[in-house]
C-alpha positions in Angstrom: -11.7 36.2 -4.5 -14.6 34.8 -6.5 -16.2 32.7 -3.7 -16.1 35.5 -1.2 -17.7 38.0 -3.6 -20.5 35.6 -4.5 -21.2 34.7 -0.8 -21.2 38.4 0.1 -23.8 39.0 -2.7 -26.1 36.5 -0.9 -25.9 38.4 2.4 -25.7 35.6 5.0 -27.4 36.5 8.3 -25.8 33.9 10.6 -22.8 31.6 10.7 -24.9 28.6 9.7 -26.3 30.6 6.8 -22.8 31.6 5.8 -21.7 28.0 5.7 -24.7 26.9 3.7 -24.3 29.7 1.2 -20.5 29.2 0.9 -21.0 25.5 0.3 -23.6 26.2 -2.4 -21.4 28.8 -4.1 -18.4 26.4 -4.2 -20.5 23.5 -5.5 -22.0 25.7 -8.2 -18.6 27.0 -9.2 -17.2 23.5 -9.4 -20.1 22.4 -11.6 -19.7 25.5 -13.8 -15.9 24.8 -14.1 -16.5 21.2 -15.1 -18.8 22.4 -17.9 -16.4 25.1 -19.0 -18.2 28.3 -18.0 -16.9 29.2 -14.6 -15.1 32.4 -13.6 -12.6 30.3 -11.7 -9.3 29.7 -13.4 -8.7 26.4 -11.7 -10.2 24.1 -8.9 -7.4 24.6 -6.3 -9.3 27.0 -4.0 -12.7 25.3 -4.7 -11.5 21.9 -3.6 -10.2 23.0 -0.2 -13.1 25.4 0.4 -15.8 22.8 -0.3 -14.3 20.2 1.9 -13.9 22.5 4.8 -17.3 24.2 4.5 -19.0 20.8 4.2 -17.3 19.3 7.2 -18.0 22.4 9.3 -21.6 22.6 8.1 -22.0 18.9 8.9 -20.7 19.3 12.4 -22.9 22.3 12.9 -26.0 20.5 11.6 -25.6 17.5 13.9 -25.0 19.6 16.9 -21.5 18.5 17.7 -18.9 20.9 19.1 -15.2 20.9 18.7 -13.2 19.0 21.3 -12.0 21.1 24.2 -8.3 20.9 24.5 -6.7 21.9 27.8 -3.8 21.2 30.0 -3.9 17.7 31.6 -3.3 17.7 35.3 -2.9 15.2 38.1 -3.2 11.5 37.5 -4.1 11.8 33.8 -0.9 13.7 33.1 1.3 11.3 35.1 -0.2 8.4 33.3 0.4 10.0 29.9 4.0 10.9 30.8 4.7 7.4 32.0 3.8 6.0 28.6 5.5 8.8 26.6 8.6 8.1 24.5 11.3 10.8 24.3 11.9 11.8 20.6 15.6 12.4 21.4 16.8 9.3 23.3 13.8 7.0 22.6 13.4 6.1 26.3 10.0 5.8 27.8 8.9 8.0 30.7 9.9 11.5 29.7 9.7 14.0 26.9 12.5 15.7 24.9 12.2 18.9 27.0 13.2 16.9 30.1 15.8 14.6 28.4 19.2 14.5 30.1 20.8 13.4 26.9 19.4 16.3 25.0 20.4 18.9 27.6 23.9 17.4 27.9 24.4 18.0 24.2 24.6 14.3 23.2 23.5 13.3 19.8 20.0 12.1 19.0 19.3 8.3 18.9 17.9 7.3 15.6 15.6 4.4 15.5 16.5 1.7 12.9 13.5 1.5 10.6 13.8 -2.2 10.2 13.5 -2.8 14.0 10.1 -3.3 15.6 8.7 -0.6 17.9 9.0 -1.2 21.6 5.9 -2.0 23.6 
C-alpha cells in the first residue's frame, strides 16, 4: 500500500513519530491527488487513514488515554440493569439473555414507531 511504503521510508522511531509521519504522508498524498499527480488511484483509503491518524495523534498529543472498559459490579451493575430495557419484550428491568419470553420461544414484541418511548 502506498501510505505504508512511504511511512516505512521515513523510518519512524516511536508510536508518536509513526502517527505524525503517517498523518503527513496522507495529507501530502491528498494534496497531490487533488492536483492530479498522486500515485493513489482514489481517496478511499486516504480519507479513513487521515481521520484515524489525526484523532489518535490528537489524543496522544493532549495526553488523554482511552477509556478503560471493564465489567460492572455491585451497585452500579444493579442500577444499570434496573433501567435496562429488554430488546425482546421491551420490558424494563432485564436484558434479552434473561428474558422469559425469549427463552419460552415467544415472538419478539415490535415497538410501534409512531408511539413515544417509555420513560
